[in-house]
C-alpha positions as CSV (number, residue, x, y, z in Angstrom):
1,M,0.0,0.0,0.0
2,S,1.2,3.5,-0.7
3,A,2.0,5.9,2.1
4,L,-1.0,6.5,4.2
5,P,-2.4,10.0,4.6
6,G,-2.3,10.6,8.3
7,D,1.1,9.1,9.1
8,D,1.8,12.4,11.0
9,T,-0.2,15.4,12.3
10,D,0.5,17.4,9.1
11,S,-0.8,14.7,6.7
12,L,-3.8,14.1,8.9
13,S,-4.6,17.8,8.7
14,D,-4.1,17.6,5.0
15,L,-6.6,14.7,4.7
16,R,-9.1,16.7,6.8
17,S,-8.8,19.6,4.4
18,R,-9.3,17.4,1.4
19,L,-12.4,15.8,2.8
20,L,-13.8,19.2,3.6
21,R,-13.2,20.3,0.0
22,N,-14.8,17.0,-1.2
23,S,-17.8,17.7,1.0
24,R,-18.4,21.1,-0.5
25,R,-18.0,19.8,-4.0
26,Y,-20.4,16.9,-3.4
27,R,-23.1,19.2,-2.2
28,R,-22.8,21.3,-5.3
29,L,-22.9,18.2,-7.6
30,K,-25.8,16.7,-5.7
31,R,-27.8,20.0,-6.1
32,T,-27.1,20.3,-9.8
33,G,-26.9,16.6,-10.8
34,R,-23.5,17.1,-12.4
35,P,-21.2,14.1,-12.3
36,G,-17.7,13.7,-10.9
37,K,-15.3,11.5,-12.8
38,P,-15.7,7.8,-12.2
39,Q,-13.3,6.3,-9.6
40,A,-15.0,2.9,-9.4
41,M,-16.9,0.7,-11.8
42,S,-18.6,-2.7,-11.7
43,I,-19.0,-4.7,-14.9
44,E,-21.2,-7.8,-15.1
45,I,-19.4,-9.7,-17.9
46,T,-22.0,-12.4,-18.1
47,Q,-25.4,-13.4,-16.6
48,R,-24.6,-17.1,-17.1
49,C,-24.2,-19.1,-13.9
50,I,-23.9,-22.8,-13.0
51,A,-25.4,-22.2,-9.5
52,K,-29.1,-21.9,-8.9
53,C,-29.1,-19.9,-5.7
54,V,-32.3,-19.6,-3.8
55,M,-32.0,-15.8,-3.3
56,C,-30.9,-14.8,-6.8
57,G,-32.7,-14.7,-10.2
58,I,-29.7,-14.0,-12.4
59,W,-29.3,-17.7,-13.3
60,R,-32.8,-17.7,-14.7
61,A,-32.0,-15.1,-17.4
62,P,-32.6,-16.5,-20.9
63,A,-29.6,-18.2,-22.4
64,S,-30.0,-15.9,-25.4
65,T,-29.2,-12.9,-23.2
66,P,-26.4,-11.1,-25.1
67,D,-23.0,-10.4,-23.6
68,L,-20.8,-7.6,-24.6
69,E,-17.8,-8.7,-26.6
70,L,-14.3,-8.4,-25.3
71,A,-13.6,-5.5,-27.8
72,Q,-16.6,-3.6,-26.4
73,W,-15.3,-4.0,-22.8
74,L,-11.9,-2.8,-23.8
75,A,-13.3,0.2,-25.6
76,L,-15.0,1.2,-22.4
77,L,-11.8,0.7,-20.4
78,S,-9.9,2.7,-22.9
79,H,-12.3,5.7,-22.8
80,P,-11.0,9.0,-21.4
81,L,-14.0,9.1,-19.0
82,V,-12.6,6.2,-16.9
83,S,-9.0,7.5,-16.8
84,D,-9.4,8.3,-13.0
85,L,-10.6,4.7,-12.2
86,R,-9.1,3.4,-9.0
87,E,-11.0,0.1,-8.6
88,L,-12.6,-2.3,-11.2
89,D,-15.1,-4.9,-10.0
90,V,-15.8,-7.8,-12.3
91,T,-18.9,-9.8,-11.5
92,G,-21.6,-12.0,-13.1
93,G,-23.4,-14.5,-13.1
94,E,-20.2,-16.4,-12.8
95,P,-17.3,-14.5,-14.3
96,F,-15.1,-17.6,-14.7
97,L,-17.6,-19.0,-17.2
98,K,-16.4,-16.2,-19.5
99,E,-13.5,-17.6,-21.6
100,E,-12.2,-14.1,-22.3
101,L,-11.9,-13.2,-18.6
102,P,-8.1,-13.7,-18.5
103,D,-7.6,-11.8,-21.7
104,L,-9.7,-9.0,-20.3
105,I,-7.7,-8.8,-17.1
106,S,-4.4,-9.0,-19.0
107,A,-5.6,-6.0,-21.1
108,V,-6.4,-4.1,-17.9
109,G,-2.8,-4.7,-16.8
110,E,-1.6,-3.2,-20.1
111,L,-4.0,-0.3,-19.8
112,A,-2.7,0.5,-16.3
113,Q,0.4,1.9,-18.2
114,T,-1.8,4.3,-20.2
115,N,-5.5,5.1,-19.7
116,L,-5.9,3.4,-16.4
117,G,-2.8,4.8,-14.8
118,R,-4.5,5.5,-11.4
119,L,-6.0,2.0,-11.1
120,R,-5.0,0.2,-7.9
121,S,-7.1,-3.0,-7.8
122,V,-9.2,-5.5,-9.7
123,A,-11.8,-7.5,-7.8
124,I,-13.6,-10.6,-9.1
125,T,-16.5,-12.3,-7.4
126,T,-17.0,-16.0,-7.9
127,N,-19.1,-18.9,-6.5
128,G,-15.8,-21.0,-6.5
129,L,-17.5,-24.0,-8.1
130,L,-15.2,-24.2,-11.1
131,T,-12.1,-25.1,-9.1
132,G,-9.7,-25.9,-11.9
133,I,-10.6,-22.9,-14.1
134,V,-10.6,-20.5,-11.1
135,L,-7.1,-21.6,-10.0
136,R,-5.6,-21.7,-13.4
137,N,-7.0,-18.3,-14.5
138,T,-6.3,-16.7,-11.1
139,E,-2.6,-17.6,-11.3
140,R,-2.4,-16.1,-14.8
141,M,-4.3,-13.0,-13.9
142,A,-2.4,-12.4,-10.6
143,T,0.9,-12.7,-12.5
144,E,-0.2,-10.2,-15.2
145,L,-1.5,-7.7,-12.8
146,A,1.6,-7.9,-10.6
147,K,3.6,-6.7,-13.5
148,A,1.5,-3.6,-13.5
149,G,1.6,-3.1,-9.8
150,L,-2.1,-4.0,-9.3
151,E,-3.8,-6.0,-6.7
152,L,-6.1,-8.9,-7.7
153,V,-8.9,-9.4,-5.2
154,I,-10.8,-12.7,-5.4
155,V,-14.1,-12.8,-3.4
156,C,-15.8,-16.2,-3.0
157,A,-19.5,-16.6,-2.2
158,L,-19.8,-18.5,1.1
159,D,-23.3,-19.0,2.4
160,A,-22.8,-21.5,5.2
161,V,-20.1,-23.8,6.5
162,G,-21.1,-27.2,5.4
163,P,-24.0,-28.9,3.5
164,L,-26.4,-26.0,4.0
165,H,-24.2,-24.1,1.4
166,D,-25.1,-26.9,-1.1
167,E,-28.8,-26.3,-0.6
168,I,-28.6,-22.6,-1.0
169,R,-26.4,-22.8,-4.1
170,G,-28.6,-25.6,-5.6
171,V,-25.5,-27.6,-6.6
172,P,-24.3,-30.9,-5.2
173,R,-20.9,-30.8,-3.4
174,A,-20.9,-27.0,-3.7
175,W,-19.3,-26.7,-0.2
176,Q,-16.6,-29.3,-1.0
177,R,-15.8,-27.6,-4.3
178,L,-15.6,-24.2,-2.7
179,E,-13.2,-25.5,0.0
180,E,-11.0,-27.0,-2.7
181,T,-11.0,-23.7,-4.5
182,L,-10.2,-21.8,-1.4
183,A,-7.4,-24.2,-0.5
184,G,-5.9,-23.7,-4.0
185,L,-6.3,-19.9,-3.8
186,K,-4.5,-19.8,-0.4
187,S,-1.6,-21.7,-1.9
188,L,-1.4,-19.2,-4.8
189,R,-1.5,-16.4,-2.2
190,V,1.9,-17.6,-0.8
191,T,3.6,-17.0,-4.2
192,H,1.6,-14.1,-5.4
193,Q,1.8,-11.2,-3.0
194,N,-0.7,-9.1,-4.9
195,L,-3.5,-11.7,-4.4
196,I,-6.0,-10.8,-1.8
197,L,-8.7,-13.3,-0.7
198,G,-12.1,-12.7,0.8
199,H,-15.6,-14.1,1.1
200,K,-19.0,-12.6,0.6
201,T,-22.0,-14.0,2.6
202,T,-25.6,-13.1,1.6
203,V,-27.5,-13.6,4.8
204,L,-30.8,-15.5,4.5
205,P,-33.4,-16.5,7.1
206,C,-31.9,-20.0,7.1
207,T,-28.4,-18.8,7.7
208,V,-28.8,-16.3,10.5
209,G,-27.7,-19.0,12.9
210,E,-24.6,-19.6,10.8
211,L,-23.0,-16.2,11.1
212,D,-20.6,-16.8,13.9
213,R,-19.4,-20.0,12.3
214,I,-18.9,-18.2,9.0
215,A,-16.9,-15.4,10.7
216,A,-14.8,-17.9,12.5
217,Y,-14.1,-19.8,9.3
218,A,-13.1,-16.6,7.5
219,E,-10.7,-15.7,10.3
220,A,-9.1,-19.1,10.5
221,N,-8.5,-19.0,6.7
222,G,-7.2,-15.5,6.4
223,L,-10.2,-14.2,4.4
224,F,-11.6,-10.7,4.7
225,S,-15.4,-10.8,5.3
226,I,-18.3,-9.1,3.5
227,I,-21.5,-10.2,5.3
228,S,-24.8,-8.5,4.5
229,P,-28.5,-9.4,4.3
230,F,-30.0,-10.4,0.9
231,I,-31.5,-7.7,-1.3
232,T,-34.5,-8.1,-3.7
233,T,-34.5,-5.9,-6.8
234,G,-35.7,-6.0,-10.3
235,G,-32.3,-4.6,-11.3
236,R,-29.0,-6.3,-10.3
237,Y,-30.4,-9.6,-8.8
238,L,-33.6,-10.0,-10.9
239,N,-35.3,-11.5,-7.8
240,N,-38.3,-9.3,-6.9
241,D,-40.5,-12.4,-7.0
242,L,-38.6,-13.7,-3.9
243,R,-39.5,-10.7,-1.7
244,E,-42.4,-12.5,0.1
245,K,-40.6,-15.8,0.3
246,L,-37.4,-14.7,2.0
247,V,-38.7,-12.8,5.0
248,F,-36.7,-12.4,8.2
249,S,-38.6,-13.0,11.5
250,D,-38.3,-10.8,14.5
251,D,-35.9,-13.4,16.0
252,D,-33.8,-13.4,12.9
253,R,-33.5,-9.6,12.9
254,A,-32.6,-9.6,16.6
255,A,-29.9,-12.2,16.0
256,M,-28.4,-10.3,13.1
257,L,-28.5,-7.1,15.2
258,R,-26.4,-8.9,17.9
259,F,-24.0,-10.2,15.3
260,F,-23.4,-6.9,13.5
261,R,-23.1,-5.0,16.8
262,G,-20.4,-7.4,17.8
263,S,-18.5,-7.3,14.5
264,S,-14.7,-7.3,14.8
265,S,-13.9,-7.5,11.1
266,G,-11.4,-4.5,11.3
267,W,-13.8,-2.2,9.5
268,D,-17.0,-1.7,11.5
269,Y,-18.6,1.1,9.5
270,H,-20.8,-1.2,7.3
271,S,-21.7,-3.4,10.3
272,K,-22.8,-0.4,12.3
273,A,-24.8,0.9,9.4
274,L,-26.5,-2.5,9.1
275,A,-27.3,-2.5,12.9
276,G,-28.9,0.9,12.5
277,Y,-30.9,-0.4,9.5
278,L,-32.1,-3.4,11.5
279,E,-33.2,-1.1,14.4
280,T,-34.9,1.6,12.3
281,G,-35.8,0.0,9.0
282,R,-33.9,2.7,7.0
283,M,-30.4,2.5,5.8
284,R,-28.4,5.7,6.5
285,K,-25.0,6.0,4.9
286,P,-23.6,8.2,2.2
287,C,-23.8,7.2,-1.4
288,S,-22.0,8.5,-4.5
289,C,-23.5,6.1,-7.1
290,G,-23.8,8.0,-10.3
291,F,-21.2,10.6,-9.2
292,N,-18.0,8.6,-9.1
293,Y,-19.3,5.1,-9.7
294,F,-21.5,3.2,-12.3
295,F,-22.5,-0.4,-13.1
296,V,-22.6,-2.0,-16.6
297,R,-24.7,-5.0,-17.3
298,S,-23.6,-7.7,-19.6
299,T,-26.2,-6.4,-22.1
300,G,-24.5,-3.0,-22.2
301,Q,-27.0,-1.2,-20.0
302,V,-25.4,1.4,-17.9
303,L,-26.9,2.1,-14.4
304,P,-25.7,4.7,-11.9
305,C,-26.5,2.1,-9.2
306,P,-26.7,-1.7,-9.5
307,L,-29.9,-1.8,-7.5
308,L,-31.9,0.6,-9.7
309,T,-34.0,-0.8,-12.6
310,E,-33.8,2.4,-14.6
311,D,-30.6,2.7,-16.8
312,I,-29.1,5.8,-18.5
313,G,-28.7,4.0,-21.8
314,N,-26.7,1.3,-23.5
315,L,-23.1,1.2,-24.6
316,R,-24.1,-0.6,-27.8
317,D,-25.9,2.6,-28.9
318,T,-24.3,5.5,-27.2
319,D,-20.8,6.6,-26.2
320,I,-20.3,6.3,-22.4
321,G,-19.2,9.9,-22.2
322,D,-22.6,11.0,-23.6
323,L,-24.5,8.7,-21.3
324,W,-22.6,10.0,-18.3
325,T,-23.4,13.6,-19.0
326,S,-27.0,13.1,-20.2
327,D,-30.1,14.8,-18.8
328,K,-31.4,11.4,-17.7
329,A,-28.2,10.6,-15.8
330,S,-28.4,14.1,-14.1
331,R,-31.9,13.4,-13.0
332,L,-31.0,10.1,-11.5
333,R,-28.0,11.6,-9.7
334,R,-30.1,14.2,-8.0
335,G,-32.3,11.4,-6.6
336,T,-29.3,9.5,-5.1
337,G,-30.2,8.5,-1.6
338,D,-33.9,9.2,-2.0
339,F,-35.1,6.2,-4.1
340,P,-37.1,3.5,-2.5
341,E,-34.1,1.1,-3.1
342,C,-31.8,3.5,-1.2
343,R,-33.9,3.2,2.0
344,H,-33.4,-0.6,2.1
345,C,-29.9,-0.8,0.5
346,T,-27.7,-3.3,2.4
347,E,-25.3,-3.6,-0.5
348,P,-21.8,-3.9,1.1
349,G,-18.7,-2.1,-0.2
350,L,-20.2,1.0,-1.8
351,E,-19.0,3.1,1.1
352,R,-15.4,2.5,-0.1
353,F,-15.7,5.1,-2.7
354,A,-18.6,7.0,-1.2
355,L,-17.0,8.1,2.1
356,P,-14.0,9.9,0.7
357,F,-16.1,11.4,-2.2
358,E,-19.0,12.6,0.0
359,G,-16.5,13.8,2.6
360,S,-18.7,15.0,5.5
361,E,-19.5,11.5,6.9
362,Y,-15.8,10.6,6.8
363,L,-14.9,13.8,8.6
364,S,-17.4,12.8,11.3
365,L,-15.8,9.3,11.5
366,M,-12.4,11.0,12.0
367,R,-13.8,12.9,14.9
368,D,-15.7,10.0,16.5
369,L,-13.1,7.3,16.1
370,G,-10.1,9.1,17.2
371,R,-6.7,9.2,15.4
372,E,-5.5,5.7,15.9
373,D,-8.8,3.9,15.1
374,F,-9.5,6.2,12.2
375,L,-6.1,5.5,10.6
376,R,-6.5,1.8,11.1
377,A,-9.9,1.9,9.4
378,H,-8.5,4.1,6.6
379,K,-5.7,1.7,6.0
380,H,-7.8,-1.5,6.3
381,M,-10.2,-0.3,3.5
382,G,-7.5,1.2,1.3
383,L,-9.4,4.4,1.1
384,D,-6.2,6.4,0.4
385,K,-6.6,5.4,-3.3
386,Y,-9.8,7.5,-3.5
387,L,-8.0,10.6,-2.3
């Protein structure tokens, strides 16, 4: 990691000044609907998936659903609009089903010398079921990104420790296959210092009682944790039909509240936000979706937020620069934080780029946490790359 702002009193003061400037700028942008320059982007490179998860509808998408071609993704990543990108998130479906994935990541490493000169990390989310493909391609991608000085973050979906994971994923031996994948990834981590491993758990009514076991498993295996309740949306997860089926009981909510209040993951901001949500029914944390972040579906649709159903257009038809500055994008940006989806957003990770960009909430954290805890949180999340 680069030198951390805040290593001494002067640099901490400088960080405070930058956050104050960001806070003023964000208020202007929010009022006018004008965009910042994207610093983070998520791309769904395919909707195809071999799992049939009980909480997700992506796998039910028609097989005829078109994917953007490699050349179209590279055109996006070569566009001047994304030249300030710090983090690229690659997701699906199952990204490792896409044969062009290693070529895409190799090209990203090359672009880090030109248009993506400020990029710091590439993250890929996987269900870990394709063990051989995951390990083979991860080794190649980690090697290529290391040459460019970039981190490769592999996040494996982990719903429960044991057979319950198989039931949720709808795949026989899913847990065994995931463990084999994680074991191989841990071996690769020994020889590839830029490889970072984590897990993502989508909490369901049937897994509330598993949370402590999941957290203990992650700690024992050196995985960072992303744990958050499931979301239903007609956008990203295509699962609105499951809203009445997957309902947390009062006891479930009480158990989750105890878990998130007692979180010791090293970065408690999201856990505390979730605890507040479980207590009040409304999520309260800053969001900069549409200002310095956007999401691209495999079809080419561009959305300011992955949870919204309304897009700002399609890359197949319109240049991303024109989409980003369109009247429709401006209208959606002005609504950031006020949409119905925002009130119930438990999507983890978006605060990584929102806190530094929005500024004021991060300044409050600096004051409330105190110097030592604040700097530890700042370093743990790698937020210096957004400043």
